[in-house]
C-alpha positions in Angstrom: 35.2 101.6 113.8 37.9 100.1 116.0 40.6 102.0 117.7 43.2 100.7 115.3 41.2 102.0 112.4 41.1 105.5 114.0 44.9 105.4 114.3 45.4 104.3 110.8 43.2 107.3 109.6 45.0 109.7 111.7 48.4 108.4 110.7 47.4 108.7 107.1 46.2 112.3 107.7 49.4 113.3 109.5 51.5 111.7 106.7 49.5 113.6 104.0 49.8 116.8 106.1 53.5 116.5 106.2 53.7 115.8 102.5 51.5 118.7 101.7 53.2 121.2 104.0 56.7 120.0 103.4 57.6 121.7 100.2 56.3 125.0 101.2 58.1 124.9 104.7 61.3 123.9 103.0 61.0 126.9 100.7 60.5 129.1 103.6 63.5 127.6 105.5 65.9 128.0 102.6 64.7 131.7 101.8 64.9 132.6 105.5 68.4 131.1 105.9 69.7 132.9 102.7 68.2 136.3 103.9 69.7 135.8 107.5 73.1 134.9 105.8 72.9 138.0 103.7 71.9 140.1 106.8 74.9 138.7 108.8 77.3 139.3 106.1 76.1 142.8 105.3 75.2 143.8 108.9 71.8 145.1 107.7 69.4 144.4 110.4 66.1 145.6 108.8 63.0 143.7 110.0 61.1 144.1 106.8 63.9 142.5 104.7 63.2 139.1 106.3 59.3 139.1 105.7 58.8 140.4 102.2 61.1 137.8 100.3 59.9 135.0 102.4 56.2 136.0 101.8 56.8 136.2 98.0 58.8 132.9 97.9 55.9 131.1 100.0 53.3 132.5 97.6 55.3 131.4 94.6 55.9 127.9 96.0 52.1 127.6 96.9 51.3 128.4 93.2 53.9 125.9 92.0 53.0 123.0 94.3 49.3 123.5 94.4 48.4 120.7 92.0 50.7 118.2 94.0 49.0 119.5 97.2 45.4 118.9 95.6 46.3 115.5 94.5 47.6 114.5 97.9 44.5 115.7 99.7 42.3 114.2 97.0 43.9 110.8 97.6 43.4 111.1 101.3 39.7 111.8 100.8 39.3 108.8 98.5 41.0 106.6 101.0 38.6 107.9 103.9 35.5 107.6 101.7 36.6 104.1 100.7 36.9 103.2 104.4 33.4 104.8 105.1 31.8 102.8 102.2 33.5 99.5 103.0 32.7 100.0 106.7 36.3 99.5 107.8 
């Protein structure tokens, strides 16, 4: 395996990581922004108010996006195993 092959595999793995983590992180971002906006408008500065809705939203988004995440990781594994089998 040449250095460029290692870079290609690493680039592919980082890209898949961003694709897999992106939807959940966007949900957390939107929920956090909405909660902070509500806190700023109502001047309620309760710390647990930020964590509970965000945790619930992340859990629901993980359940919704789990098939997509599995397909993306499965595709990465197939590409890596093809490289191993073909000796590239």
